[in-house]
C-alpha positions as a Markdown table, in Angstrom:
| # | Residue | x | y | z |
|---|---|---|---|---|
| 1 | Met | 28.8 | 61.3 | 101.1 |
| 2 | Arg | 25.6 | 62.3 | 100.6 |
| 3 | Lys | 23.4 | 60.7 | 97.8 |
| 4 | Leu | 22.7 | 62.5 | 94.5 |
| 5 | Arg | 19.2 | 62.7 | 93.8 |
| 6 | Asn | 19.8 | 62.2 | 89.9 |
| 7 | Phe | 22.2 | 62.0 | 87.1 |
| 8 | Ser | 22.0 | 65.8 | 86.2 |
| 9 | Glu | 22.9 | 66.7 | 89.6 |
| 10 | Leu | 25.8 | 63.7 | 89.6 |
| 11 | His | 26.6 | 65.0 | 86.3 |
| 12 | Asn | 26.6 | 68.8 | 87.6 |
| 13 | Thr | 29.0 | 68.1 | 90.3 |
| 14 | Arg | 31.7 | 66.7 | 88.6 |
| 15 | Lys | 31.9 | 69.4 | 86.1 |
| 16 | Arg | 32.5 | 72.0 | 88.9 |
| 17 | Arg | 35.3 | 69.6 | 90.0 |
| 18 | Asn | 36.5 | 69.4 | 86.8 |
| 19 | Val | 35.5 | 65.9 | 85.7 |
| 20 | Ser | 37.5 | 64.4 | 88.8 |
| 21 | Ile | 36.2 | 62.5 | 91.4 |
| 22 | Ile | 38.1 | 63.0 | 95.1 |
| 23 | Ser | 37.9 | 60.7 | 97.6 |
| 24 | Lys | 39.2 | 60.0 | 101.2 |
| 25 | Gln | 42.3 | 57.7 | 99.6 |
| 26 | Val | 43.0 | 58.4 | 95.8 |
| 27 | Lys | 41.7 | 61.0 | 93.3 |
| 28 | Arg | 40.6 | 59.8 | 89.9 |
| 29 | Lys | 39.9 | 61.0 | 86.7 |
| 30 | Tyr | 37.2 | 59.8 | 83.9 |
| 31 | Asn | 37.7 | 60.8 | 80.6 |
| 32 | Ile | 34.9 | 59.9 | 78.2 |
| 33 | Leu | 35.9 | 60.3 | 74.5 |
| 34 | Pro | 34.1 | 59.4 | 71.0 |
| 35 | Glu | 35.9 | 56.7 | 69.2 |
| 36 | Gln | 35.4 | 55.0 | 65.5 |
| 37 | Tyr | 34.2 | 51.4 | 67.6 |
| 38 | Gly | 32.4 | 53.2 | 70.7 |
| 39 | Ile | 32.9 | 55.5 | 73.5 |
| 40 | Arg | 35.7 | 55.4 | 75.2 |
| 41 | Phe | 35.8 | 55.5 | 78.7 |
| 42 | Arg | 39.3 | 55.9 | 80.5 |
| 43 | Ile | 39.8 | 55.8 | 84.0 |
| 44 | Arg | 42.9 | 57.5 | 85.5 |
| 45 | Trp | 44.2 | 57.2 | 89.3 |
| 46 | Asn | 48.0 | 56.8 | 90.7 |
| 47 | Gln | 49.8 | 55.8 | 87.7 |
| 48 | Asn | 46.9 | 53.3 | 86.7 |
| 49 | Ile | 44.9 | 53.6 | 83.8 |
| 50 | Val | 42.1 | 51.5 | 82.0 |
| 51 | Ser | 39.9 | 52.1 | 79.2 |
| 52 | Leu | 36.9 | 50.5 | 78.7 |
| 53 | Phe | 34.3 | 50.7 | 75.2 |
| 54 | Ile | 30.7 | 52.0 | 75.7 |
| 55 | Gln | 29.2 | 49.7 | 72.7 |
| 56 | Tyr | 27.4 | 52.6 | 70.9 |
| 57 | Lys | 28.5 | 54.6 | 68.4 |
| 58 | Val | 28.7 | 58.7 | 68.6 |
| 59 | Glu | 28.8 | 60.9 | 65.8 |
| 60 | Lys | 31.3 | 63.4 | 66.8 |
| 61 | Ser | 29.3 | 66.8 | 65.6 |
| 62 | Lys | 26.6 | 65.8 | 68.1 |
| 63 | Trp | 29.0 | 65.5 | 71.3 |
| 64 | Ser | 29.9 | 67.3 | 73.7 |
| 65 | Tyr | 33.6 | 67.5 | 74.9 |
| 66 | Glu | 32.9 | 70.1 | 77.6 |
| 67 | Thr | 30.4 | 67.9 | 79.2 |
| 68 | Met | 31.2 | 64.7 | 77.7 |
| 69 | Arg | 28.3 | 63.8 | 76.7 |
| 70 | Cys | 25.9 | 63.2 | 73.6 |
| 71 | Lys | 23.9 | 66.3 | 73.2 |
| 72 | Asn | 20.9 | 66.7 | 74.2 |
| 73 | Asn | 18.0 | 65.7 | 72.1 |
| 74 | Thr | 20.0 | 64.4 | 69.7 |
| 75 | Phe | 20.3 | 60.6 | 67.9 |
| 76 | His | 22.8 | 58.7 | 67.4 |
| 77 | Tyr | 22.7 | 55.9 | 64.7 |
| 78 | Asn | 18.9 | 55.7 | 65.8 |
| 79 | Ile | 20.2 | 55.6 | 69.4 |
| 80 | Ser | 19.0 | 58.3 | 71.7 |
| 81 | Ala | 21.2 | 60.7 | 73.6 |
| 82 | Ser | 19.3 | 59.9 | 77.1 |
| 83 | Glu | 20.2 | 56.3 | 76.6 |
| 84 | Ile | 23.5 | 56.4 | 75.8 |
| 85 | Asn | 23.8 | 59.0 | 78.6 |
| 86 | Arg | 22.4 | 56.7 | 80.9 |
| 87 | Glu | 25.2 | 54.0 | 79.8 |
| 88 | Ile | 27.8 | 56.4 | 80.2 |
| 89 | Ala | 26.4 | 57.6 | 84.2 |
| 90 | Ala | 26.6 | 53.6 | 84.5 |
| 91 | Tyr | 29.6 | 53.2 | 83.8 |
| 92 | Glu | 30.6 | 56.0 | 85.7 |
| 93 | Ser | 28.7 | 54.9 | 89.1 |
| 94 | Thr | 29.5 | 51.1 | 88.6 |
| 95 | Ala | 34.1 | 52.6 | 89.2 |
| 96 | Asp | 32.5 | 54.9 | 92.2 |
| 97 | Glu | 31.5 | 51.7 | 93.7 |
| 98 | Ile | 34.5 | 49.8 | 93.0 |
| 99 | Phe | 36.7 | 52.2 | 94.2 |
| 100 | Asn | 34.0 | 53.0 | 97.4 |
| 101 | Arg | 34.1 | 49.7 | 98.6 |
| 102 | Tyr | 38.1 | 48.9 | 98.4 |
| 103 | Glu | 38.3 | 52.2 | 100.4 |
| 104 | Leu | 36.0 | 50.6 | 103.2 |
| 105 | Ala | 38.3 | 48.3 | 103.1 |
| 106 | Gly | 41.5 | 50.0 | 103.2 |
| 107 | Asn | 43.0 | 49.3 | 100.1 |
| 108 | Ile | 43.1 | 50.6 | 96.3 |
| 109 | Pro | 42.2 | 48.8 | 93.0 |
| 110 | Asp | 44.9 | 47.7 | 90.5 |
| 111 | Lys | 44.2 | 48.5 | 87.2 |
| 112 | Phe | 43.7 | 44.7 | 86.4 |
| 113 | Gln | 41.4 | 44.3 | 89.7 |
| 114 | Leu | 39.1 | 47.0 | 88.7 |
| 115 | Lys | 38.9 | 46.4 | 84.7 |
| 116 | Asn | 37.8 | 42.9 | 85.6 |
| 117 | Glu | 35.2 | 44.4 | 88.6 |
| 118 | Met | 33.6 | 46.7 | 86.0 |
| 119 | Glu | 33.3 | 44.3 | 83.5 |
| 120 | Leu | 31.8 | 41.6 | 85.9 |
| 121 | Ala | 29.4 | 44.5 | 87.6 |
| 122 | Leu | 28.4 | 45.8 | 84.1 |
| 123 | Gly | 28.0 | 42.7 | 82.5 |
| 124 | Lys | 30.3 | 42.4 | 79.9 |
| 125 | Ser | 31.1 | 38.9 | 78.8 |
| 126 | Lys | 34.1 | 37.7 | 76.5 |
| 127 | Glu | 31.7 | 37.3 | 73.5 |
| 128 | Asp | 30.2 | 40.6 | 73.8 |
| 129 | Lys | 33.5 | 42.4 | 73.6 |
| 130 | Cys | 34.0 | 41.1 | 69.8 |
| 131 | His | 35.6 | 43.2 | 67.5 |
| 132 | Asn | 36.2 | 45.9 | 70.3 |
| 133 | Ser | 37.9 | 43.7 | 72.6 |
| 134 | Met | 41.6 | 44.0 | 70.2 |
| 135 | Phe | 41.0 | 47.7 | 70.1 |
| 136 | Glu | 40.5 | 48.4 | 74.0 |
| 137 | Leu | 43.9 | 45.8 | 74.8 |
| 138 | Phe | 45.5 | 48.0 | 72.2 |
| 139 | Asp | 44.5 | 51.1 | 73.6 |
| 140 | Asn | 44.8 | 49.7 | 77.3 |
| 141 | Phe | 48.5 | 48.9 | 76.2 |
| 142 | Ile | 49.4 | 52.1 | 74.9 |
| 143 | Asp | 48.2 | 54.0 | 77.9 |
| 144 | Ser | 50.0 | 51.9 | 80.5 |
| 145 | Glu | 52.8 | 51.3 | 78.7 |
| 146 | Ser | 53.4 | 55.1 | 77.6 |
| 147 | Ile | 53.6 | 55.8 | 81.3 |
| 148 | Ser | 55.3 | 52.9 | 83.0 |
| 149 | Ser | 58.1 | 53.1 | 80.4 |
| 150 | Ser | 58.3 | 56.4 | 80.1 |
| 151 | Trp | 58.0 | 56.3 | 75.8 |
| 152 | Ser | 58.8 | 59.9 | 73.7 |
| 153 | Ala | 56.0 | 61.4 | 71.8 |
| 154 | Gly | 57.7 | 59.8 | 69.3 |
| 155 | Thr | 56.9 | 56.2 | 69.8 |
| 156 | Ile | 53.6 | 56.7 | 71.0 |
| 157 | Lys | 52.6 | 58.3 | 67.5 |
| 158 | Lys | 54.3 | 55.1 | 65.9 |
| 159 | Phe | 51.6 | 52.7 | 67.6 |
| 160 | Lys | 48.7 | 55.2 | 67.3 |
| 161 | Ser | 49.8 | 54.9 | 63.4 |
| 162 | Leu | 49.7 | 51.2 | 64.0 |
| 163 | Arg | 46.3 | 51.3 | 64.9 |
| 164 | Lys | 44.8 | 53.3 | 62.4 |
| 165 | His | 46.3 | 50.0 | 60.1 |
| 166 | Leu | 45.1 | 47.4 | 62.0 |
| 167 | Glu | 41.2 | 49.0 | 61.4 |
| 168 | Asn | 41.7 | 47.9 | 58.2 |
| 169 | Ile | 43.5 | 44.6 | 58.9 |
| 170 | Val | 41.5 | 42.9 | 61.9 |
| 171 | Glu | 38.2 | 41.5 | 60.6 |
| 172 | His | 34.8 | 42.4 | 62.3 |
| 173 | Asp | 34.6 | 39.7 | 65.2 |
| 174 | Met | 38.1 | 38.8 | 65.8 |
| 175 | Asp | 39.0 | 38.1 | 69.4 |
| 176 | Ile | 42.4 | 38.3 | 70.4 |
| 177 | Asn | 43.0 | 34.8 | 70.8 |
| 178 | Asp | 42.5 | 34.5 | 67.2 |
| 179 | Ile | 45.4 | 35.8 | 66.6 |
| 180 | Asp | 47.6 | 33.6 | 64.5 |
| 181 | Val | 50.5 | 32.9 | 61.6 |
| 182 | Ala | 47.7 | 33.6 | 59.1 |
| 183 | Phe | 46.9 | 36.9 | 60.5 |
| 184 | Phe | 50.5 | 37.8 | 60.9 |
| 185 | Asn | 50.6 | 36.8 | 57.2 |
| 186 | Arg | 47.7 | 38.8 | 56.1 |
| 187 | Ala | 49.5 | 41.8 | 58.0 |
| 188 | Thr | 52.6 | 41.6 | 56.1 |
| 189 | Asn | 50.5 | 41.3 | 53.0 |
| 190 | Tyr | 48.5 | 44.6 | 53.9 |
| 191 | Phe | 51.8 | 46.5 | 54.3 |
| 192 | Ile | 53.4 | 45.2 | 50.9 |
| 193 | Gln | 50.2 | 45.8 | 48.9 |
| 194 | Gly | 50.2 | 49.3 | 50.2 |
| 195 | Gly | 53.1 | 50.1 | 48.8 |
| 196 | Tyr | 55.5 | 50.1 | 52.2 |
| 197 | Glu | 58.9 | 49.4 | 51.7 |
| 198 | Asn | 60.2 | 46.2 | 53.7 |
| 199 | Ser | 61.8 | 47.7 | 56.3 |
| 200 | Ser | 58.4 | 49.7 | 57.7 |
| 201 | Thr | 56.8 | 46.9 | 57.1 |
| 202 | Arg | 59.1 | 45.0 | 59.3 |
| 203 | Lys | 58.8 | 47.5 | 61.8 |
| 204 | Tyr | 55.0 | 47.6 | 61.9 |
| 205 | Ile | 55.4 | 44.0 | 62.8 |
| 206 | Tyr | 58.2 | 44.2 | 65.3 |
| 207 | Tyr | 55.5 | 46.6 | 67.3 |
| 208 | Phe | 52.5 | 44.4 | 66.5 |
| 209 | Lys | 54.5 | 41.3 | 68.1 |
| 210 | Trp | 55.5 | 44.3 | 70.9 |
| 211 | Phe | 51.6 | 44.9 | 72.1 |
| 212 | Met | 51.0 | 40.7 | 71.9 |
| 213 | Arg | 53.9 | 39.9 | 74.4 |
| 214 | Trp | 52.5 | 42.5 | 76.4 |
| 215 | Ala | 49.0 | 40.6 | 76.4 |
| 216 | Arg | 50.4 | 37.5 | 76.5 |
| 217 | Lys | 52.4 | 38.6 | 80.1 |
| 218 | Asn | 49.1 | 40.3 | 81.1 |
| 219 | Gly | 46.8 | 36.6 | 80.7 |
| 220 | Tyr | 44.8 | 38.3 | 77.1 |
| 221 | Tyr | 46.8 | 36.3 | 75.0 |
| 222 | Asn | 47.6 | 32.4 | 74.9 |
| 223 | Gly | 48.9 | 31.7 | 71.7 |
| 224 | Lys | 52.2 | 31.0 | 70.0 |
| 225 | Ala | 51.9 | 33.2 | 67.0 |
| 226 | Ile | 54.9 | 35.5 | 68.3 |
| 227 | Glu | 57.3 | 32.6 | 67.9 |
| 228 | Leu | 55.8 | 31.1 | 64.8 |
| 229 | Phe | 55.8 | 33.9 | 62.6 |
| 230 | Ser | 58.9 | 35.1 | 61.1 |
| 231 | Ala | 58.6 | 37.7 | 58.1 |
| 232 | Lys | 61.3 | 37.3 | 55.8 |
| 233 | Leu | 61.6 | 40.3 | 53.5 |
| 234 | Lys | 63.8 | 41.1 | 51.3 |
| 235 | Gly | 66.7 | 43.8 | 51.5 |
| 236 | Thr | 66.1 | 44.6 | 55.1 |
| 237 | Asp | 69.5 | 44.5 | 56.0 |
| 238 | Ile | 70.2 | 47.1 | 53.4 |
| 239 | His | 71.0 | 50.4 | 55.4 |
| 240 | Asp | 70.4 | 53.6 | 54.0 |
| 241 | Ala | 73.4 | 56.2 | 53.5 |
| 242 | Ile | 73.9 | 58.0 | 56.8 |
| 243 | Val | 73.6 | 61.0 | 55.2 |
| 244 | Tyr | 75.8 | 63.6 | 57.3 |
| 245 | Leu | 77.5 | 67.5 | 56.1 |
| 246 | Thr | 81.4 | 67.5 | 55.3 |
| 247 | Trp | 83.4 | 69.8 | 57.8 |
| 248 | Asp | 83.6 | 72.2 | 54.4 |
| 249 | Glu | 79.8 | 71.6 | 54.1 |
| 250 | Leu | 79.2 | 72.8 | 57.4 |
| 251 | Gln | 81.3 | 75.7 | 57.3 |
| 252 | Met | 79.6 | 76.9 | 54.0 |
| 253 | Met | 76.2 | 76.7 | 56.0 |
| 254 | Tyr | 77.4 | 78.4 | 59.0 |
| 255 | Asn | 78.9 | 81.2 | 57.0 |
| 256 | Thr | 76.5 | 82.2 | 54.2 |
| 257 | Glu | 73.9 | 84.5 | 54.9 |
| 258 | Met | 70.4 | 83.4 | 54.3 |
| 259 | Pro | 67.9 | 85.0 | 52.2 |
| 260 | Ser | 65.1 | 85.4 | 55.1 |
| 261 | Pro | 65.1 | 85.8 | 58.9 |
| 262 | Tyr | 63.0 | 82.0 | 59.3 |
| 263 | Leu | 66.3 | 80.6 | 57.4 |
| 264 | Asp | 68.5 | 82.1 | 58.9 |
| 265 | Arg | 67.4 | 81.0 | 62.6 |
| 266 | Ala | 66.4 | 77.1 | 61.4 |
| 267 | Arg | 70.4 | 77.2 | 59.8 |
| 268 | Asp | 71.6 | 78.5 | 64.0 |
| 269 | Val | 69.6 | 75.8 | 65.3 |
| 270 | Phe | 70.7 | 73.4 | 63.0 |
| 271 | Cys | 74.5 | 74.4 | 63.3 |
| 272 | Phe | 74.0 | 74.5 | 66.8 |
| 273 | Cys | 72.9 | 70.6 | 66.8 |
| 274 | Cys | 76.1 | 70.2 | 64.5 |
| 275 | Phe | 78.3 | 71.3 | 66.9 |
| 276 | Thr | 77.1 | 69.8 | 69.8 |
| 277 | Ser | 75.8 | 66.8 | 68.9 |
| 278 | Leu | 71.8 | 67.8 | 70.7 |
| 279 | Arg | 68.9 | 66.2 | 69.0 |
| 280 | Tyr | 65.7 | 67.8 | 68.2 |
| 281 | Ser | 63.5 | 66.8 | 71.1 |
| 282 | Asp | 66.6 | 68.4 | 73.0 |
| 283 | Val | 67.7 | 71.4 | 71.4 |
| 284 | Val | 63.9 | 72.6 | 71.2 |
| 285 | Lys | 63.7 | 72.3 | 74.9 |
| 286 | Leu | 67.2 | 73.7 | 75.9 |
| 287 | Gln | 66.4 | 76.7 | 78.4 |
| 288 | Arg | 68.8 | 79.3 | 79.7 |
| 289 | Gln | 69.3 | 77.9 | 83.1 |
| 290 | Asp | 71.1 | 74.3 | 80.9 |
| 291 | Val | 74.3 | 76.3 | 80.1 |
| 292 | His | 76.6 | 77.0 | 82.4 |
| 293 | Asp | 80.4 | 78.6 | 81.8 |
| 294 | Gly | 81.3 | 76.8 | 78.8 |
| 295 | Tyr | 79.2 | 73.9 | 78.9 |
| 296 | Ile | 75.3 | 72.5 | 78.6 |
| 297 | Glu | 74.0 | 69.8 | 81.2 |
| 298 | Ile | 70.8 | 68.3 | 79.7 |
| 299 | Val | 68.7 | 65.1 | 80.9 |
| 300 | Thr | 67.9 | 63.7 | 77.1 |
| 301 | Gln | 64.3 | 63.5 | 76.0 |
| 302 | Lys | 64.6 | 60.1 | 74.3 |
| 303 | Thr | 66.9 | 58.1 | 76.7 |
| 304 | Ser | 67.1 | 60.1 | 79.8 |
| 305 | Asp | 71.2 | 60.1 | 79.9 |
| 306 | Asp | 72.5 | 63.0 | 82.2 |
| 307 | Leu | 74.9 | 64.5 | 80.1 |
| 308 | Arg | 77.4 | 67.4 | 79.8 |
| 309 | Ile | 78.2 | 68.7 | 76.4 |
| 310 | Glu | 81.7 | 71.1 | 76.5 |
| 311 | Leu | 80.6 | 74.0 | 74.1 |
| 312 | Asn | 83.2 | 75.0 | 71.1 |
| 313 | Lys | 83.8 | 78.8 | 69.4 |
| 314 | Tyr | 80.6 | 78.0 | 67.1 |
| 315 | Ser | 78.0 | 76.6 | 69.4 |
| 316 | Lys | 78.7 | 79.7 | 72.0 |
| 317 | Ala | 78.5 | 82.1 | 69.0 |
| 318 | Ile | 75.0 | 80.9 | 68.1 |
| 319 | Leu | 73.9 | 81.0 | 72.1 |
| 320 | Glu | 75.2 | 84.7 | 71.8 |
| 321 | Lys | 73.8 | 85.9 | 68.8 |
| 322 | Tyr | 70.2 | 85.1 | 71.2 |
| 323 | Lys | 70.8 | 85.8 | 74.8 |
| 324 | Asp | 68.8 | 89.2 | 74.3 |
| 325 | Cys | 66.3 | 87.2 | 72.9 |
| 326 | Asp | 62.8 | 86.7 | 75.1 |
| 327 | Phe | 61.5 | 83.1 | 74.2 |
| 328 | Lys | 59.2 | 81.2 | 75.8 |
| 329 | Asn | 59.4 | 79.1 | 78.8 |
| 330 | Asn | 63.1 | 80.8 | 78.6 |
| 331 | Lys | 64.6 | 79.0 | 76.1 |
| 332 | Cys | 67.7 | 79.5 | 74.2 |
| 333 | Leu | 67.0 | 79.0 | 70.5 |
| 334 | Pro | 64.0 | 80.2 | 68.3 |
| 335 | Val | 63.3 | 76.6 | 67.5 |
| 336 | Pro | 60.9 | 75.6 | 65.1 |
| 337 | Thr | 58.4 | 72.8 | 65.1 |
| 338 | Asn | 60.1 | 69.4 | 63.7 |
| 339 | Gln | 57.8 | 69.7 | 60.9 |
| 340 | Lys | 59.0 | 73.1 | 59.7 |
| 341 | Met | 62.2 | 72.5 | 60.9 |
| 342 | Asn | 63.1 | 69.7 | 58.3 |
| 343 | Val | 61.7 | 71.6 | 55.4 |
| 344 | Phe | 63.5 | 74.4 | 56.3 |
| 345 | Ile | 66.9 | 72.8 | 56.5 |
| 346 | Lys | 66.5 | 71.0 | 53.2 |
| 347 | Glu | 65.6 | 74.9 | 51.6 |
| 348 | Ile | 68.8 | 75.6 | 53.3 |
| 349 | Gly | 70.6 | 72.5 | 51.7 |
| 350 | Glu | 69.3 | 73.6 | 47.8 |
| 351 | Tyr | 70.6 | 77.4 | 48.9 |
| 352 | Cys | 73.7 | 75.8 | 49.6 |
| 353 | Cys | 74.1 | 73.6 | 46.3 |
| 354 | Phe | 74.5 | 70.4 | 48.4 |
| 355 | Asp | 73.6 | 68.1 | 45.4 |
| 356 | Thr | 75.9 | 65.4 | 45.8 |
| 357 | Pro | 74.0 | 62.6 | 44.4 |
| 358 | Ile | 72.9 | 60.1 | 47.1 |
| 359 | Lys | 71.4 | 56.6 | 45.3 |
| 360 | Arg | 69.2 | 54.5 | 48.0 |
| 361 | Val | 67.8 | 50.8 | 47.2 |
| 362 | Tyr | 65.0 | 49.3 | 48.8 |
| 363 | Tyr | 62.5 | 46.9 | 48.3 |
| 364 | Ile | 59.1 | 46.4 | 48.4 |
| 365 | Gly | 57.5 | 43.0 | 49.0 |
| 366 | Asn | 60.1 | 40.8 | 46.3 |
| 367 | Lys | 60.4 | 44.0 | 44.2 |
| 368 | Arg | 63.7 | 46.1 | 44.2 |
| 369 | His | 63.4 | 49.6 | 43.6 |
| 370 | Glu | 66.3 | 52.3 | 43.3 |
| 371 | Glu | 66.1 | 56.5 | 43.6 |
| 372 | Thr | 69.0 | 58.6 | 43.6 |
| 373 | Leu | 68.3 | 62.0 | 45.6 |
| 374 | Met | 70.0 | 64.8 | 46.2 |
| 375 | Lys | 71.9 | 65.6 | 49.4 |
| 376 | Tyr | 69.7 | 68.2 | 50.1 |
| 377 | Glu | 66.3 | 66.5 | 49.7 |
| 378 | Leu | 67.9 | 64.0 | 52.4 |
| 379 | Leu | 68.6 | 66.5 | 54.7 |
| 380 | Ser | 66.7 | 66.5 | 58.1 |
| 381 | Thr | 66.8 | 67.5 | 61.7 |
| 382 | His | 68.9 | 63.7 | 63.2 |
| 383 | Ala | 71.3 | 65.0 | 60.3 |
| 384 | Ala | 72.5 | 67.4 | 62.9 |
| 385 | Arg | 73.8 | 64.7 | 65.3 |
| 386 | Arg | 75.3 | 62.6 | 62.5 |
| 387 | Thr | 77.3 | 65.7 | 61.3 |
| 388 | Phe | 78.8 | 66.0 | 64.6 |
| 389 | Val | 79.6 | 62.3 | 65.0 |
| 390 | Val | 81.6 | 62.0 | 61.7 |
| 391 | Asn | 83.2 | 65.2 | 61.9 |
| 392 | Ala | 84.5 | 64.9 | 65.5 |
| 393 | Leu | 86.0 | 61.2 | 64.7 |
| 394 | Arg | 87.4 | 62.6 | 61.4 |
| 395 | Leu | 89.2 | 65.9 | 63.8 |
| 396 | Gly | 90.3 | 62.7 | 65.4 |
| 397 | Ile | 88.7 | 62.9 | 69.1 |
| 398 | Pro | 88.6 | 59.4 | 70.6 |
| 399 | Ala | 85.4 | 57.9 | 70.0 |
| 400 | Glu | 85.0 | 57.1 | 74.1 |
| 401 | Val | 85.0 | 60.7 | 73.9 |
| 402 | Val | 82.4 | 61.2 | 71.2 |
| 403 | Met | 80.1 | 58.6 | 72.8 |
| 404 | Arg | 80.2 | 60.9 | 76.3 |
| 405 | Trp | 78.7 | 63.7 | 74.3 |
| 406 | Thr | 76.3 | 61.9 | 72.5 |
| 407 | Gly | 75.1 | 59.1 | 75.2 |
| 408 | His | 75.9 | 56.0 | 72.9 |
| 409 | Lys | 76.6 | 53.3 | 74.9 |
| 410 | Asn | 78.7 | 51.1 | 73.0 |
| 411 | Tyr | 80.4 | 50.9 | 69.8 |
| 412 | Glu | 77.9 | 48.8 | 68.3 |
| 413 | Ala | 76.3 | 52.1 | 67.2 |
| 414 | Met | 79.1 | 54.0 | 66.3 |
| 415 | Lys | 80.8 | 51.1 | 63.9 |
| 416 | Pro | 78.8 | 53.0 | 60.7 |
| 417 | Tyr | 80.5 | 56.3 | 61.6 |
| 418 | Ile | 83.5 | 54.6 | 62.0 |
| 419 | Ala | 83.7 | 53.3 | 58.4 |
| 420 | Ile | 82.8 | 56.4 | 57.1 |
| 421 | Val | 86.1 | 57.6 | 58.5 |
| 422 | Asp | 88.0 | 54.8 | 57.8 |
| 423 | Glu | 87.0 | 55.2 | 54.2 |
| 424 | Phe | 88.3 | 58.8 | 54.1 |
| 425 | Lys | 91.2 | 58.2 | 55.5 |
| 426 | Arg | 91.9 | 55.8 | 52.4 |
| 427 | Ser | 91.2 | 58.6 | 50.2 |
| 428 | Glu | 93.1 | 60.9 | 51.7 |
| 429 | Met | 96.3 | 58.6 | 51.1 |
| 430 | Asp | 95.2 | 57.5 | 48.1 |
| 431 | Lys | 96.3 | 61.2 | 46.9 |
| 432 | Phe | 100.1 | 60.2 | 47.7 |
| 433 | Asn | 99.8 | 57.7 | 44.8 |
| 434 | Gly | 98.4 | 60.7 | 42.5 |
């Protein structure tokens, strides 16, 4: 390989190659992004990702996302752009040297080998990492596990939300091995004092333990706080009422003329999910080639289940309504964003007068709270899937058949729906006593 004369030539070469370096055996891509606690230097190759933090803070207004460098002749917290850019170049050249050395030996480094050798070559001792070590590990956790475990966008979003909270919980110079039971108690109190319901607090603690188990599995953590800490939070065994449309409500929504085109489209999408059991993540990707003669065939986004769902007269009519419409990516239906869809569904529910009062009971810390909301206020895209299950069971369709359509793996997930149907049957039988 021809030796490059200077940093500028090195950078311009990478820019021409779309920030990728091609070698004999492996293609690797460098991404350099400004973060709150420094600059994240991320390397991707094959199915591997390694993230390292460069110990400089950068003002984002003075950062070039095109060149992935500080803008020339700028200063960042009294540090010149040239000094920071030299450090970035050092990280890139160090990675190149390690890859080239492995390739000469006929190998490719794995993510742990590359990370350890880069830290050693760059002189990053454990003492130097201090506060950034926690976030560096957390970013590596998200990057690697989201690929190896095929996380959904929703799971990635939850962990990124937890990361933002950790920035307010983690002490300045905390190393991951400083995590103990006292830290878990402090994190729990942070969420309680922030007004989070106990059910949400429990979920955040669960996700943090997930990260800690990953850290221990990969040799970064050797403590026992994961097992020693158990949050005793009131009300976490209280399940919210399952919000769904009765058959009469579903028919009313399906047949009611909507006051605007955007509500008409949202209603059709929602009803299609009510008649097929599709999640929002699946209906938004439904393409015309997924629709066959009398059924649709999909691989679900959330669980990767291969499902075949027969069409009924309602779902067929909705597809027929839009068969001549040209949607992007050959999609079947005019599906808005999830956020807009949830807003539209509530508006539709209010227009249809779905105003049955539903009481919620929840705890924040030790304090019990109650609130009563109208059904339309609680409608969301997931209510469509629940509507399908409840009404299918009430129509007498066996649970085994319903599970084949929905992708449920066991009866445990079906129990709440079966309980609703059983209660309905009892109330119907009471009519004889009247």
